The first five atom37 places (N, CA, C, CB, O) and aatype in JSON, in Angstrom:
{
  "aatype": [12, 14, 17, 11, 10, 18, 1, 13, 11, 18, 6, 3, 18, 14, 6, 18, 15, 0, 1, 9, 16, 7, 8, 18, 0, 7, 3, 10, 10, 9, 9, 6, 6, 6, 7, 6, 10, 15, 6, 1, 16, 19, 6, 10, 9, 11, 6, 2, 13, 7, 9, 5, 11, 2, 0, 1, 16, 13, 2, 9, 6, 14, 11, 3, 12, 12, 11, 10, 14, 9, 6, 11, 10, 14, 6, 6, 3, 1, 6, 9, 10, 9, 11, 0, 12, 6, 11, 10, 3, 0, 15, 15, 11, 10, 8, 19, 6, 18, 1, 18, 5, 14, 2, 13, 3],
  "atom_mask": [
    [1, 1, 1, 1, 1],
    [1, 1, 1, 1, 1],
    [1, 1, 1, 1, 1],
    [1, 1, 1, 1, 1],
    [1, 1, 1, 1, 1],
    [1, 1, 1, 1, 1],
    [1, 1, 1, 1, 1],
    [1, 1, 1, 1, 1],
    [1, 1, 1, 1, 1],
    [1, 1, 1, 1, 1],
    [1, 1, 1, 1, 1],
    [1, 1, 1, 1, 1],
    [1, 1, 1, 1, 1],
    [1, 1, 1, 1, 1],
    [1, 1, 1, 1, 1],
    [1, 1, 1, 1, 1],
    [1, 1, 1, 1, 1],
    [1, 1, 1, 1, 1],
    [1, 1, 1, 1, 1],
    [1, 1, 1, 1, 1],
    [1, 1, 1, 1, 1],
    [1, 1, 1, 0, 1],
    [1, 1, 1, 1, 1],
    [1, 1, 1, 1, 1],
    [1, 1, 1, 1, 1],
    [1, 1, 1, 0, 1],
    [1, 1, 1, 1, 1],
    [1, 1, 1, 1, 1],
    [1, 1, 1, 1, 1],
    [1, 1, 1, 1, 1],
    [1, 1, 1, 1, 1],
    [1, 1, 1, 1, 1],
    [1, 1, 1, 1, 1],
    [1, 1, 1, 1, 1],
    [1, 1, 1, 0, 1],
    [1, 1, 1, 1, 1],
    [1, 1, 1, 1, 1],
    [1, 1, 1, 1, 1],
    [1, 1, 1, 1, 1],
    [1, 1, 1, 1, 1],
    [1, 1, 1, 1, 1],
    [1, 1, 1, 1, 1],
    [1, 1, 1, 1, 1],
    [1, 1, 1, 1, 1],
    [1, 1, 1, 1, 1],
    [1, 1, 1, 1, 1],
    [1, 1, 1, 1, 1],
    [1, 1, 1, 1, 1],
    [1, 1, 1, 1, 1],
    [1, 1, 1, 0, 1],
    [1, 1, 1, 1, 1],
    [1, 1, 1, 1, 1],
    [1, 1, 1, 1, 1],
    [1, 1, 1, 1, 1],
    [1, 1, 1, 1, 1],
    [1, 1, 1, 1, 1],
    [1, 1, 1, 1, 1],
    [1, 1, 1, 1, 1],
    [1, 1, 1, 1, 1],
    [1, 1, 1, 1, 1],
    [1, 1, 1, 1, 1],
    [1, 1, 1, 1, 1],
    [1, 1, 1, 1, 1],
    [1, 1, 1, 1, 1],
    [1, 1, 1, 1, 1],
    [1, 1, 1, 1, 1],
    [1, 1, 1, 1, 1],
    [1, 1, 1, 1, 1],
    [1, 1, 1, 1, 1],
    [1, 1, 1, 1, 1],
    [1, 1, 1, 1, 1],
    [1, 1, 1, 1, 1],
    [1, 1, 1, 1, 1],
    [1, 1, 1, 1, 1],
    [1, 1, 1, 1, 1],
    [1, 1, 1, 1, 1],
    [1, 1, 1, 1, 1],
    [1, 1, 1, 1, 1],
    [1, 1, 1, 1, 1],
    [1, 1, 1, 1, 1],
    [1, 1, 1, 1, 1],
    [1, 1, 1, 1, 1],
    [1, 1, 1, 1, 1],
    [1, 1, 1, 1, 1],
    [1, 1, 1, 1, 1],
    [1, 1, 1, 1, 1],
    [1, 1, 1, 1, 1],
    [1, 1, 1, 1, 1],
    [1, 1, 1, 1, 1],
    [1, 1, 1, 1, 1],
    [1, 1, 1, 1, 1],
    [1, 1, 1, 1, 1],
    [1, 1, 1, 1, 1],
    [1, 1, 1, 1, 1],
    [1, 1, 1, 1, 1],
    [1, 1, 1, 1, 1],
    [1, 1, 1, 1, 1],
    [1, 1, 1, 1, 1],
    [1, 1, 1, 1, 1],
    [1, 1, 1, 1, 1],
    [1, 1, 1, 1, 1],
    [1, 1, 1, 1, 1],
    [1, 1, 1, 1, 1],
    [1, 1, 1, 1, 1],
    [1, 1, 1, 1, 1]
  ],
  "atom_positions": [
    [[1.59, 28.85, -3.14], [2.95, 28.8, -2.64], [3.79, 27.87, -3.53], [2.98, 28.34, -1.17], [3.59, 26.66, -3.5]],
    [[4.68, 28.42, -4.28], [5.45, 27.59, -5.21], [6.65, 26.88, -4.6], [5.91, 28.44, -6.34], [7.33, 26.14, -5.31]],
    [[6.95, 27.08, -3.32], [8.1, 26.41, -2.7], [7.67, 25.07, -2.16], [8.71, 27.28, -1.58], [6.8, 24.99, -1.29]],
    [[8.29, 24.01, -2.65], [7.96, 22.64, -2.24], [9.04, 22.12, -1.29], [7.82, 21.71, -3.47], [10.23, 22.37, -1.48]],
    [[8.59, 21.38, -0.29], [9.51, 20.73, 0.65], [9.46, 19.24, 0.4], [9.14, 21.07, 2.13], [8.4, 18.62, 0.45]],
    [[10.63, 18.67, 0.11], [10.75, 17.23, -0.14], [11.68, 16.62, 0.91], [11.27, 16.96, -1.58], [12.52, 17.3, 1.49]],
    [[11.5, 15.34, 1.12], [12.44, 14.58, 1.94], [13.15, 13.6, 1.03], [11.72, 13.84, 3.14], [12.5, 12.77, 0.39]],
    [[14.47, 13.69, 0.96], [15.28, 12.78, 0.18], [15.83, 11.72, 1.12], [16.44, 13.53, -0.58], [16.43, 12.05, 2.15]],
    [[15.62, 10.46, 0.79], [16.13, 9.37, 1.61], [16.86, 8.39, 0.7], [14.99, 8.66, 2.39], [16.35, 8.0, -0.35]],
    [[18.04, 8.01, 1.11], [18.84, 7.06, 0.35], [18.72, 5.68, 0.97], [20.33, 7.51, 0.29], [18.99, 5.5, 2.16]],
    [[18.31, 4.71, 0.18], [18.17, 3.32, 0.62], [19.17, 2.47, -0.14], [16.71, 2.8, 0.4], [19.48, 2.74, -1.3]],
    [[19.66, 1.47, 0.51], [20.58, 0.54, -0.13], [19.79, -0.33, -1.1], [21.33, -0.34, 0.92], [18.74, -0.87, -0.75]],
    [[20.29, -0.47, -2.3], [19.68, -1.33, -3.31], [20.66, -2.48, -3.54], [19.35, -0.55, -4.65], [21.59, -2.35, -4.33]],
    [[20.45, -3.6, -2.85], [21.45, -4.68, -2.88], [21.62, -5.33, -4.25], [21.06, -5.74, -1.89], [20.75, -5.27, -5.12]],
    [[22.76, -5.93, -4.39], [23.13, -6.53, -5.67], [22.16, -7.61, -6.12], [24.53, -7.11, -5.59], [21.83, -7.69, -7.3]],
    [[21.69, -8.45, -5.19], [20.78, -9.53, -5.6], [19.47, -8.98, -6.14], [20.5, -10.47, -4.43], [18.91, -9.55, -7.08]],
    [[18.96, -7.87, -5.58], [17.75, -7.24, -6.11], [18.02, -6.62, -7.47], [17.22, -6.18, -5.13], [17.18, -6.66, -8.37]],
    [[19.21, -6.05, -7.6], [19.58, -5.43, -8.87], [19.62, -6.46, -9.99], [20.93, -4.73, -8.75], [19.19, -6.17, -11.11]],
    [[20.13, -7.63, -9.7], [20.17, -8.68, -10.74], [18.78, -9.09, -11.17], [20.94, -9.9, -10.22], [18.52, -9.29, -12.36]],
    [[17.88, -9.21, -10.22], [16.51, -9.63, -10.52], [15.8, -8.59, -11.39], [15.72, -9.87, -9.22], [15.1, -8.94, -12.34]],
    [[15.97, -7.31, -11.04], [15.26, -6.25, -11.76], [16.03, -5.7, -12.97], [14.96, -5.12, -10.82], [15.49, -4.93, -13.75]],
    [[17.28, -6.11, -13.12], [18.07, -5.64, -14.26], [18.58, -4.23, -14.09], [0.0, 0.0, 0.0], [18.84, -3.55, -15.08]],
    [[18.74, -3.77, -12.84], [19.25, -2.44, -12.56], [20.62, -2.54, -11.89], [18.27, -1.64, -11.68], [21.09, -3.63, -11.57]],
    [[21.23, -1.37, -11.68], [22.53, -1.33, -11.01], [22.35, -1.37, -9.5], [23.31, -0.07, -11.42], [21.39, -0.81, -8.97]],
    [[23.26, -2.02, -8.82], [23.26, -2.03, -7.35], [23.79, -0.69, -6.86], [24.1, -3.21, -6.79], [24.49, 0.0, -7.59]],
    [[23.46, -0.34, -5.63], [23.93, 0.92, -5.04], [22.82, 1.6, -4.3], [0.0, 0.0, 0.0], [21.86, 0.96, -3.87]],
    [[22.94, 2.91, -4.13], [21.92, 3.66, -3.41], [20.73, 3.97, -4.3], [22.5, 4.95, -2.85], [20.88, 4.23, -5.49]],
    [[19.57, 3.93, -3.7], [18.32, 4.25, -4.37], [17.76, 5.5, -3.7], [17.3, 3.04, -4.31], [17.58, 5.51, -2.48]],
    [[17.47, 6.54, -4.45], [16.95, 7.78, -3.9], [15.42, 7.73, -3.88], [17.44, 9.0, -4.71], [14.78, 7.54, -4.91]],
    [[14.87, 7.91, -2.7], [13.41, 7.97, -2.53], [13.05, 9.42, -2.22], [12.91, 6.99, -1.39], [13.58, 10.01, -1.28]],
    [[12.15, 9.99, -3.02], [11.75, 11.38, -2.85], [10.29, 11.41, -2.4], [11.95, 12.2, -4.17], [9.41, 10.86, -3.07]],
    [[10.04, 12.06, -1.26], [8.67, 12.19, -0.75], [8.37, 13.67, -0.57], [8.49, 11.42, 0.59], [9.14, 14.41, 0.05]],
    [[7.23, 14.11, -1.1], [6.82, 15.5, -0.91], [6.21, 15.64, 0.47], [5.81, 15.94, -2.01], [5.31, 14.89, 0.85]],
    [[6.72, 16.61, 1.22], [6.26, 16.84, 2.59], [5.25, 17.98, 2.68], [7.43, 17.14, 3.49], [4.47, 18.04, 3.63]],
    [[5.26, 18.89, 1.7], [4.31, 20.0, 1.72], [4.86, 21.21, 1.0], [0.0, 0.0, 0.0], [5.85, 21.13, 0.28]],
    [[4.19, 22.35, 1.21], [4.59, 23.61, 0.58], [4.95, 24.6, 1.67], [3.46, 24.16, -0.32], [4.38, 24.6, 2.76]],
    [[5.92, 25.46, 1.35], [6.36, 26.48, 2.28], [6.08, 27.86, 1.71], [7.86, 26.33, 2.59], [6.11, 28.05, 0.49]],
    [[5.81, 28.81, 2.58], [5.54, 30.18, 2.14], [6.84, 30.88, 1.78], [4.8, 30.96, 3.23], [7.93, 30.47, 2.18]],
    [[6.7, 31.94, 1.02], [7.85, 32.75, 0.61], [8.58, 33.3, 1.84], [7.4, 33.91, -0.31], [9.81, 33.32, 1.87]],
    [[7.84, 33.74, 2.84], [8.43, 34.3, 4.06], [9.29, 33.27, 4.78], [7.33, 34.81, 5.01], [10.39, 33.59, 5.23]],
    [[8.81, 32.04, 4.89], [9.57, 30.98, 5.55], [10.86, 30.69, 4.8], [8.73, 29.7, 5.65], [11.92, 30.55, 5.42]],
    [[10.79, 30.61, 3.49], [11.98, 30.34, 2.68], [12.99, 31.48, 2.84], [11.6, 30.14, 1.19], [14.2, 31.24, 2.93]],
    [[12.51, 32.73, 2.87], [13.41, 33.87, 3.08], [14.12, 33.76, 4.43], [12.62, 35.18, 3.01], [15.33, 33.99, 4.51]],
    [[13.39, 33.42, 5.48], [13.98, 33.28, 6.81], [15.03, 32.18, 6.85], [12.9, 33.0, 7.85], [16.1, 32.34, 7.44]],
    [[14.72, 31.06, 6.22], [15.68, 29.94, 6.2], [16.93, 30.33, 5.43], [15.03, 28.69, 5.56], [18.05, 30.06, 5.87]],
    [[16.75, 30.97, 4.27], [17.91, 31.4, 3.47], [18.78, 32.37, 4.25], [17.44, 32.06, 2.16], [20.01, 32.24, 4.26]],
    [[18.17, 33.35, 4.92], [18.92, 34.31, 5.73], [19.71, 33.6, 6.82], [17.99, 35.36, 6.34], [20.88, 33.89, 7.06]],
    [[19.05, 32.67, 7.48], [19.65, 31.97, 8.61], [20.83, 31.09, 8.19], [18.6, 31.13, 9.3], [21.81, 30.98, 8.93]],
    [[20.74, 30.47, 7.02], [21.79, 29.57, 6.54], [22.79, 30.25, 5.6], [21.17, 28.4, 5.83], [23.75, 29.61, 5.17]],
    [[22.58, 31.52, 5.29], [23.5, 32.23, 4.41], [23.4, 31.78, 2.96], [0.0, 0.0, 0.0], [24.39, 31.78, 2.24]],
    [[22.21, 31.4, 2.54], [21.97, 30.97, 1.17], [21.62, 32.2, 0.32], [20.82, 29.9, 1.1], [20.91, 33.09, 0.78]],
    [[22.12, 32.25, -0.9], [21.84, 33.39, -1.78], [20.34, 33.58, -1.96], [22.52, 33.18, -3.14], [19.59, 32.61, -2.04]],
    [[19.92, 34.84, -2.03], [18.49, 35.16, -2.14], [17.86, 34.63, -3.42], [18.28, 36.64, -2.07], [16.67, 34.3, -3.44]],
    [[18.65, 34.53, -4.5], [18.09, 34.07, -5.77], [18.19, 32.54, -5.96], [18.79, 34.76, -6.92], [17.86, 32.03, -7.03]],
    [[18.63, 31.82, -4.94], [18.72, 30.35, -5.04], [17.31, 29.77, -5.16], [19.46, 29.74, -3.8], [16.41, 30.14, -4.41]],
    [[17.14, 28.85, -6.11], [15.83, 28.24, -6.33], [15.75, 26.83, -5.75], [15.52, 28.19, -7.81], [14.71, 26.18, -5.82]],
    [[16.85, 26.37, -5.17], [16.87, 25.05, -4.55], [17.98, 25.01, -3.51], [17.06, 23.94, -5.62], [19.05, 25.59, -3.71]],
    [[17.72, 24.31, -2.42], [18.74, 24.12, -1.39], [18.34, 22.94, -0.51], [18.93, 25.4, -0.54], [17.18, 22.52, -0.48]],
    [[19.33, 22.42, 0.22], [19.1, 21.28, 1.11], [19.29, 21.68, 2.56], [20.04, 20.13, 0.76], [20.03, 22.61, 2.87]],
    [[18.61, 20.98, 3.43], [18.78, 21.13, 4.87], [19.16, 19.77, 5.41], [17.48, 21.7, 5.57], [18.36, 18.83, 5.38]],
    [[20.37, 19.67, 5.91], [20.89, 18.41, 6.44], [20.39, 18.21, 7.88], [22.45, 18.38, 6.39], [20.08, 19.19, 8.56]],
    [[20.31, 16.97, 8.36], [19.89, 16.73, 9.74], [20.75, 17.48, 10.77], [19.94, 15.24, 10.04], [20.24, 17.92, 11.8]],
    [[22.04, 17.63, 10.49], [22.93, 18.32, 11.43], [22.61, 19.82, 11.53], [24.38, 18.13, 11.01], [23.02, 20.47, 12.49]],
    [[21.89, 20.36, 10.54], [21.56, 21.79, 10.52], [20.2, 22.11, 11.14], [21.58, 22.28, 9.11], [19.83, 23.28, 11.21]],
    [[19.47, 21.12, 11.57], [18.11, 21.33, 12.06], [18.03, 22.3, 13.24], [17.51, 20.01, 12.47], [17.08, 23.08, 13.36]],
    [[19.03, 22.26, 14.11], [19.0, 23.14, 15.28], [19.19, 24.61, 14.9], [20.09, 22.72, 16.27], [18.9, 25.5, 15.7]],
    [[19.66, 24.87, 13.7], [19.88, 26.25, 13.24], [18.62, 26.88, 12.65], [20.99, 26.28, 12.22], [18.59, 28.08, 12.39]],
    [[17.59, 26.07, 12.43], [16.35, 26.61, 11.84], [15.68, 27.57, 12.81], [15.38, 25.46, 11.46], [15.58, 27.28, 14.0]],
    [[15.21, 28.73, 12.3], [14.53, 29.71, 13.17], [13.06, 29.33, 13.39], [14.63, 31.12, 12.55], [12.16, 30.08, 13.0]],
    [[12.82, 28.19, 14.0], [11.46, 27.64, 14.15], [10.49, 28.65, 14.78], [11.5, 26.37, 15.01], [9.35, 28.77, 14.33]],
    [[10.94, 29.37, 15.81], [10.04, 30.28, 16.53], [9.6, 31.46, 15.67], [10.71, 30.8, 17.78], [8.58, 32.08, 15.97]],
    [[10.34, 31.79, 14.6], [10.01, 32.92, 13.73], [9.11, 32.53, 12.56], [11.28, 33.54, 13.2], [8.59, 33.41, 11.87]],
    [[8.93, 31.25, 12.33], [8.19, 30.78, 11.16], [6.68, 30.84, 11.39], [8.6, 29.36, 10.81], [6.22, 30.69, 12.52]],
    [[5.91, 31.04, 10.31], [4.45, 30.96, 10.42], [4.03, 29.57, 10.91], [3.8, 31.29, 9.06], [4.69, 28.58, 10.6]],
    [[2.95, 29.51, 11.65], [2.5, 28.27, 12.29], [2.35, 27.11, 11.32], [1.19, 28.51, 12.99], [2.8, 26.0, 11.6]],
    [[1.72, 27.35, 10.18], [1.48, 26.28, 9.2], [2.8, 25.68, 8.69], [0.66, 26.81, 8.0], [2.96, 24.46, 8.61]],
    [[3.74, 26.56, 8.36], [5.04, 26.11, 7.86], [5.83, 25.41, 8.97], [5.84, 27.3, 7.3], [6.53, 24.43, 8.72]],
    [[5.72, 25.92, 10.17], [6.41, 25.31, 11.31], [5.97, 23.86, 11.49], [6.14, 26.11, 12.6], [6.79, 22.97, 11.7]],
    [[4.66, 23.63, 11.4], [4.12, 22.26, 11.55], [4.64, 21.34, 10.44], [2.58, 22.29, 11.52], [5.01, 20.19, 10.71]],
    [[4.67, 21.84, 9.21], [5.16, 21.04, 8.08], [6.62, 20.66, 8.3], [5.0, 21.81, 6.75], [7.01, 19.51, 8.11]],
    [[7.43, 21.64, 8.7], [8.86, 21.38, 8.92], [9.09, 20.42, 10.08], [9.6, 22.69, 9.17], [9.94, 19.54, 9.99]],
    [[8.36, 20.59, 11.15], [8.54, 19.7, 12.31], [8.16, 18.27, 11.96], [7.7, 20.18, 13.51], [8.88, 17.33, 12.32]],
    [[7.06, 18.08, 11.25], [6.66, 16.73, 10.83], [7.7, 16.11, 9.91], [5.3, 16.78, 10.12], [8.0, 14.92, 10.03]],
    [[8.25, 16.91, 9.0], [9.28, 16.4, 8.08], [10.55, 16.06, 8.85], [9.58, 17.44, 6.98], [11.2, 15.05, 8.56]],
    [[10.92, 16.89, 9.82], [12.14, 16.65, 10.59], [12.04, 15.38, 11.42], [12.42, 17.83, 11.5], [13.04, 14.69, 11.64]],
    [[10.84, 15.07, 11.89], [10.64, 13.85, 12.69], [10.92, 12.58, 11.88], [9.22, 13.82, 13.24], [11.23, 11.54, 12.46]],
    [[10.8, 12.66, 10.57], [11.01, 11.51, 9.7], [12.46, 11.33, 9.27], [10.13, 11.63, 8.49], [12.8, 10.31, 8.66]],
    [[13.32, 12.32, 9.57], [14.7, 12.27, 9.11], [15.53, 11.26, 9.89], [15.33, 13.64, 9.22], [15.3, 11.02, 11.08]],
    [[16.49, 10.68, 9.2], [17.5, 9.86, 9.84], [18.85, 10.2, 9.2], [17.18, 8.32, 9.7], [18.93, 11.16, 8.43]],
    [[19.87, 9.45, 9.51], [21.22, 9.77, 9.03], [21.35, 9.7, 7.51], [22.21, 8.83, 9.66], [22.24, 10.34, 6.94]],
    [[20.47, 8.94, 6.84], [20.59, 8.8, 5.39], [19.58, 9.64, 4.62], [20.43, 7.35, 5.01], [19.29, 9.35, 3.46]],
    [[19.04, 10.69, 5.26], [18.05, 11.52, 4.58], [18.33, 13.0, 4.83], [16.64, 11.16, 5.04], [19.11, 13.37, 5.71]],
    [[17.66, 13.83, 4.04], [17.78, 15.28, 4.19], [16.53, 15.93, 3.62], [19.06, 15.82, 3.47], [15.76, 15.29, 2.89]],
    [[16.33, 17.2, 3.97], [15.22, 17.95, 3.41], [15.71, 18.74, 2.21], [14.59, 18.89, 4.47], [16.84, 19.22, 2.19]],
    [[14.86, 18.86, 1.22], [15.19, 19.57, -0.02], [14.07, 20.57, -0.28], [15.38, 18.58, -1.23], [12.9, 20.19, -0.32]],
    [[14.44, 21.83, -0.47], [13.46, 22.89, -0.77], [13.71, 23.32, -2.2], [13.58, 24.11, 0.23], [14.84, 23.57, -2.61]],
    [[12.61, 23.41, -2.96], [12.74, 23.71, -4.39], [11.61, 24.63, -4.84], [12.74, 22.42, -5.22], [10.46, 24.45, -4.44]],
    [[11.95, 25.59, -5.67], [10.95, 26.49, -6.26], [10.29, 25.78, -7.43], [11.59, 27.85, -6.72], [10.96, 25.36, -8.36]],
    [[8.97, 25.65, -7.37], [8.22, 24.96, -8.42], [7.1, 25.88, -8.9], [7.64, 23.59, -7.9], [6.03, 25.93, -8.3]],
    [[7.36, 26.59, -9.98], [6.37, 27.51, -10.53], [5.19, 26.73, -11.11], [7.0, 28.42, -11.59], [5.38, 25.8, -11.9]],
    [[3.99, 27.12, -10.73], [2.79, 26.48, -11.25], [1.91, 27.55, -11.9], [2.01, 25.72, -10.11], [1.21, 28.28, -11.2]],
    [[1.94, 27.64, -13.22], [1.15, 28.68, -13.87], [-0.35, 28.44, -13.73], [1.52, 28.77, -15.35], [-0.81, 27.3, -13.68]],
    [[-1.08, 29.52, -13.66], [-2.53, 29.47, -13.56], [-3.09, 30.0, -14.88], [-3.06, 30.31, -12.32], [-2.81, 31.14, -15.26]],
    [[-3.86, 29.19, -15.57], [-4.38, 29.57, -16.89], [-5.82, 30.03, -16.84], [-4.25, 28.41, -17.85], [-6.49, 30.05, -17.88]],
    [[-6.32, 30.39, -15.67], [-7.7, 30.88, -15.56], [-7.84, 32.29, -16.05], [-8.18, 30.8, -14.14], [-8.94, 32.85, -16.02]]
  ]
}
């Protein structure tokens, strides 16, 4: 399954920490991989949100969670999405991305 589900979370990176590490102050993006989704699940989500069929990446905001067709999704994907949704807060979102992994066998 080449579709990856990530959770993007923005954390404040305060100025005093930035001075110590020599980086810029501001938001820090933390990316956590939550799992893989099947092609069928991604198709259902795209249909439900009106996303183009050829889109290789899209986001799901916390405000859109109630629009997900949870009851129509395969059990494995449903569990992955529910676990990821439980971790969301106002400064995070889910990101779905197509990640081709060639097999050289």
